[in-house]
N, C-alpha and C positions, 0 to 999 in steps of 0.2 A: 252702194250708197253708204255714207256715212253719217252719223253714227249707226250701229245696227242697235238690235235692241236691248238694252241695259237690263240689268238685273232691278225689280223692284225694290228691294230691303240693302240697303246700303251697308259696306262693310263698316263698322266706324271702330277706333282706338287711337291710343296716344303715342307718341314720337315718346321712343325713351334717348335719356341724354347721350347712350353712345354714340345715336345716330344723326346730334346734333349739327348743323350746317352742312347736311348733304341735300342735294337736289332733289325734290320733291319727286321727277320721274324716274330718276336712278334709283330713290329710296322707295317708291313702287315697285321697280322693278324687280328689284332683289325681296322684296316680301311675297309677290305675287308672279312667282317664276314661270307659270304657265303662259303669262302674257308677256309680250317681245316689249321692249323699250318703247319702241314706236307708237305700239297698241297704246299704250301709256301715255304718251303726249296727244296721242288724238283723244283719248277719253279726258283728259286735262282740258285740253283745248274746247273739247264739247262742257266743257262747266259740267262735267258730271264729279268732279272732283272738289271738297272745301275743305277751307282748315278755318277752323273755329267761324265756321256759318259762311265763309266767304269765298268766291271762286280765286284761284290764282292760275298764275304763268306757268310752265313746264320749267322755268329758270328757278322758280321760287326755291330756297334754303329754309328747310322745315328746321324748327327749334325745338326743344323738350319741353314737353308740357302740350304742344300742338295737337288738339283734336283734327283728327282728319276722318271724313267722311268719303264713301268709294263706291260706285257704282258702275259696274265690269259691265261687259258683254257676256253673254253667256258662251262659253266654251261649245266649240263642236265636238262630237263624241270621235273621241282619239283613241276608242280600243281598237287594238290591231285587225284586221280585217283578213281571213284566209285569200292565201293568194297559191295561183299552179304552179310552184316554182320547184324545180327537178332540185330535188337533195340526192347528193352521194350517200349512201347510209354503208358504214364499217360495220357497226355490228346492231341487233334489234333484238328487243325481249319483252315481255310485258312492263317491266318497272321502268326498261330507260332504253333509249336510241343513243348511238354516237355515230355525227356524220361528220364529213371530211367537208369543212368549210371552204369555198371558193375566196379567192381575191375579191375586192370590192364589195361583199356584203356585210351590214351592220348585224349585228347580233341581235338588237332589240330595239323598237320603235324609241325616237328620243327626239326632241324639236328639231327642224328639219330634215327628219328620214321615219316618215312616217309609213312608209310602204317599201316590198324589196326586201323587206328585211329576213332573218332566220325566223325569226317570233310568225310572219307572213306565210312560209313557207312551211311549218311545221304545222300550222294551225288545219291546214289546207290535210295534210298528210296522215294527223292524227286526230281522234277522237277524242281521247283523255290525254289531258298536260298536268303536270302539279300545278298548283294554285298558291304556293309557300313564296314567292317572288311577286305575287299579285300581279292585276289585269292585264299590265303592259308587257311583263314578261312571264307568260306561263309557258314552264319547263326549262327555263335558265336557270341553270346554279352556278354556271361563270360565263366569261367572256372572252371574245378574241377582237383584235383592235381589225379596224375594216379591209384592210388590208394586208393583215398577216391570216395565211391559210391554214387549216388541219384540223385537229380531233379538237370535236367540241361534244359536251354529253347534254342533251335533252331528255328531261325527268317527266315520267307519266304520273307518277305516283305522288301522293305527299310525303309518307313515311320514307319513302326511299330519298325524296331530296332532304330531307332536314338529317337523314343520316348520312349521307353524301355528302353535304354541305360541312359537318362536324368533321370530315376526312380535309377536306379542303382547310377548314379554319385549323386543325390538328397537324398539317402540314404531312398529310399520311398519304396524298395523290403525286406520284411521280410523273411531272410533266419533263419529257426532252423535246428542244428546240433546235432547229436547225436554220443557221443564218451565214450569208455572204457580209464577209466585213471589208471593208478597208484597211491595208496594211496589214502586220504578218506579226503575232504577240510572240514575244519571245520565249515564254514557257510553255508544254505542252498543254498542261491543265493548270488552272489557278482560280481564285474567285474574287469577286466583288462585295463588298460589303459596306454600302453608303447607303444613306436613309433618303428615301426620295418623298417630294412634296409639289406642290402647283408653282410652276415658272412664275415669277413675280410679276411679269410683264402681260405673257403671252397664254391667254385663258385655257387655251387646247392641250396647251404644251407642259408637260410634266419637267420636273430640273431635280438634281442633288442637293438637299435642301436639310440642316442639321437639325436634330429632333425639337431643340429649344427654337426652332424657327417654324417649325409646322410640319417636318419631315415625318415618314413614318418608316420604322425599320425594314432593309430589303437587302437581299443576297441571292447572290446569283452564282452557280458555280460554272465556268466553261471549260471546254477539250478541243484542243486544236484538230481538227478532223484530216484535213489537207493543206497545204501550205502554194501560193501560187508568188511569182512575183507581183507584190503591190496587194496582192487579195489573201485572204481564207476562208474556207469553211472551217464552221465550229458549231460543237455542239453545246449549246446550253441548258442548263437546268436548275431552274427559278426553284427558290426554297420557301421564299413567300412570292404574293401574287400581287405586287403593287399595279397599277396604269403603268402601260409603257416600261415596265422595269427594265427589261432586256434590253430595249433600244436605248433607254438612258444609260444603263451601268457600260454597255459596248462604247456610246459615244465618251463616256466621261473616260474611258482607261486609252482613249484614241482610235476606237477602231470601230467608226459608226458603221451602221448595216448598209449594204449598197440601195440607193436606190429609195433609202427613206427621205423624203421629200421634207419632214419636220426637223429632222435632226442631223440630216449629214449634208442639208441644201442642195441637193442632187434629185431630181424625181426618177433617173432614168438611167440605164446603161444602155450603151450600142456596142456595135463591134469595134469602131474604131477604139472606144475606149478601153475596151478590152484586148484590142491589138496591141497598141500603144502608138504614140507618135509616125514612129518610121517605117512599119509595116501599114499604117493606117495613108498613108501615103501613096501606098501604090493600090489600093484599091479603087472603085469606082464609086462616084459619090452616093449612090444608092447604096451599095453595100455597105459604106461605114457607117452610114448614119442608120443601118439596121436596128432597130430596138432588141433590144435579148431581155430586158426587164423593165416597166414603167412601174415598179410599185415594193414596197419594203421586202428585201429577202429575207422574209423570215416567216418559218413554219414550223407548225404545230405537229412533229412527226412521230410523237410515241406517248402513250397515256396508259398508266400502270394503277390499279385502283381495285379494292374488294368491293364486289357486288354489293349493294347496299341492305339486298336482302338477304340474299343467299349465302353472302361472307364468300363466294368464289372469288378469285383473282381474274380480273380482266389485264390483257397484257394486250394492249391494239396498238397501230402501224398503219399511217397515211401515207402515201408513197410520194414523194419528192415532184412537185407540181411541174409542170410543163416547163412554165418559164425559167425558174432557178436551174430545171436540167440543161435546158438550152445557154443559161449565163455560164455555167462550171463546164460545159462543150466546149465554151469557149473558152475559157479560162485555162481548160488543160491543152488545149491548141496552140494557144498563144502564150499564156504565162507559167507555163510547169517550171518548177524549178529544175 
């Protein structure tokens, strides 16, 4: 039923010159980020938004100096709830835990993903988690993309969290990823040093952006582990931690990660893709269509850092996941150089 109960005390503010001319529904959605634009539009249509004392339509364009009054619905409690989700624990001690994150799991709750996350799982398995990152991200000191597998640290102690965060900031945490990519790099090892920022059009995507255009410095070293015809297995060593960094950098040098739907325009690799058209014609339709991997072939393989409380070096490894092993086995069968 709409409208739901609205706040009794309205939010009131003046429009600044930099937002002059923006649609009011878009303006309010950018100001109140916990509400979708659709919800904002319904609030406007319910005349719970006034501009200079008058109700307006969602298409109204704000002007500098407009006085806006908004009564919004009460937000539901979005605090993450514990969920009995199995975890593969690689290391565990009183200060921190390191897990091998599976594909398809979001690290922490966010818009559109309020359950089934790593945070929901760790809240079920651990009584105490660090609070430094806020109530929606207990224990989280870094993150992995939804479909990237591998090592992720969960911190149980606030002091340990702050010290480990400092190690990440000072680039003292050694991170090693494995990636299966399209194409074969000419050099055995090299690096990419290109700034990364938000894509100009696609909100969820990152892109190479110059510093003066909003990009942030990013550096990724890489080594070729094994070459195949038209594919390669690569070891990637990011020295910075930008969103989608490895995926963007490898795409930039012409070697997008296999089955990376966002950056390679392919969301899977089949047996037919691995075998090539000539051999695929000799297979049954079912055999050729068998999916080897249907998410980006990227795995956080190794992690090395000083324990934030004891100073002892932790050198951890997560085995290559089954879908990447399956893909490599097919490439070794059909694409060995």
